[in-house]
Wavefront OBJ file of the C-alpha trace (Angstrom):
o trace
v 89.794 73.923 109.665
v 87.283 76.789 109.452
v 89.277 78.744 112.026
v 92.462 78.375 109.976
v 90.724 79.541 106.801
v 89.236 82.489 108.696
v 92.648 83.378 110.093
v 94.197 83.219 106.620
v 91.475 85.485 105.200
v 91.964 87.944 108.079
v 95.722 88.039 107.495
v 95.177 88.688 103.776
v 92.697 91.483 104.602
v 95.211 92.965 107.043
v 97.861 92.975 104.325
v 95.488 94.586 101.850
v 94.497 97.195 104.433
v 98.145 98.040 105.116
v 98.711 98.457 101.379
v 95.723 100.824 101.214
v 97.143 102.808 104.129
v 100.560 103.036 102.484
v 99.295 103.989 99.037
v 96.570 106.310 100.327
v 98.994 107.987 102.725
v 101.682 108.420 100.088
v 99.269 109.860 97.523
v 97.701 112.128 100.130
v 101.151 113.342 101.172
v 101.983 113.998 97.508
v 98.754 115.948 97.067
v 99.479 118.005 100.195
v 103.045 118.576 98.908
v 104.626 116.796 101.860
v 106.255 114.381 99.417
v 107.491 115.157 95.927
v 108.038 112.097 93.734
v 107.483 112.158 89.987
v 105.753 108.754 89.954
v 103.346 109.871 92.658
v 102.779 113.163 90.830
v 101.724 111.212 87.728
v 99.364 109.069 89.777
v 97.752 112.062 91.485
v 97.354 113.775 88.114
v 95.652 110.688 86.677
v 93.262 110.553 89.636
v 92.499 114.275 89.258
v 91.723 113.769 85.563
v 89.521 110.773 86.400
v 87.607 112.739 89.036
v 87.274 115.815 86.804
v 85.920 113.713 83.920
v 83.088 112.443 86.141
v 82.229 115.658 87.946
v 78.677 115.810 86.596
v 77.977 112.142 87.384
v 79.008 112.110 91.054
v 76.407 112.363 93.800
v 79.081 113.548 96.216
v 81.994 115.061 94.311
v 85.516 114.314 95.483
v 88.662 116.352 95.285
v 91.914 114.387 94.986
v 92.706 115.239 98.616
v 89.282 114.037 99.727
v 89.561 110.885 97.644
v 92.974 109.948 99.044
v 91.773 110.665 102.584
v 88.816 108.365 101.924
v 91.159 105.625 100.644
v 93.366 106.049 103.721
v 90.326 105.811 106.011
v 89.210 102.660 104.226
v 92.659 101.187 104.839
v 92.416 101.899 108.558
v 88.924 100.370 108.755
v 90.104 97.264 106.933
v 93.340 96.840 108.895
v 91.875 97.437 112.328
v 88.858 95.289 111.448
v 91.133 92.452 110.339
v 93.113 92.714 113.575
v 89.819 92.596 115.471
v 88.781 89.403 113.695
v 92.178 87.828 114.352
v 91.732 88.401 118.082
v 88.078 87.344 117.719
v 86.408 90.560 118.781
v 82.957 91.619 117.592
v 84.143 95.123 116.724
v 86.478 93.610 114.138
v 83.532 92.341 112.123
v 81.701 95.647 112.584
v 84.707 97.516 111.165
v 84.935 95.081 108.250
v 81.273 95.737 107.464
v 81.962 99.477 107.696
v 84.804 98.973 105.213
v 82.481 97.120 102.849
v 79.977 99.963 103.163
v 82.572 102.625 102.404
v 83.853 100.574 99.480
v 80.332 100.213 98.081
v 79.723 103.945 98.558
v 82.539 104.689 96.094
v 80.401 103.192 93.326
v 77.234 105.138 94.088
l 1 2 3 4 5 6 7 8 9 10 11 12 13 14 15 16 17 18 19 20 21 22 23 24 25 26 27 28 29 30 31 32 33 34 35 36 37 38 39 40 41 42 43 44 45 46 47 48 49 50 51 52 53 54 55 56 57 58 59 60 61 62 63 64 65 66 67 68 69 70 71 72 73 74 75 76 77 78 79 80 81 82 83 84 85 86 87 88 89 90 91 92 93 94 95 96 97 98 99 100 101 102 103 104 105 106 107 108
């Protein structure tokens, strides 16, 4: 039963990681002017305003491009880590811990 619950959690994490890759990649492409969609333009503008409003509070300041690259990287860590746990490899858990670390670092 534990194995089935673990597999279900890994599949959910894989799905969430793929969503992060898709959203992070699309927003990064919009920021780099590879894509040009009005909805994505609004989202990138909102993120820029959010980042600009907290410029003095950030230990390591982000640009929108840097932020979306970070989100994309987090998606890869999560997805590959989830795949690693599905095939029961140690590196899968290491990548999931790296994802948790990068996620926590966003709040520092």
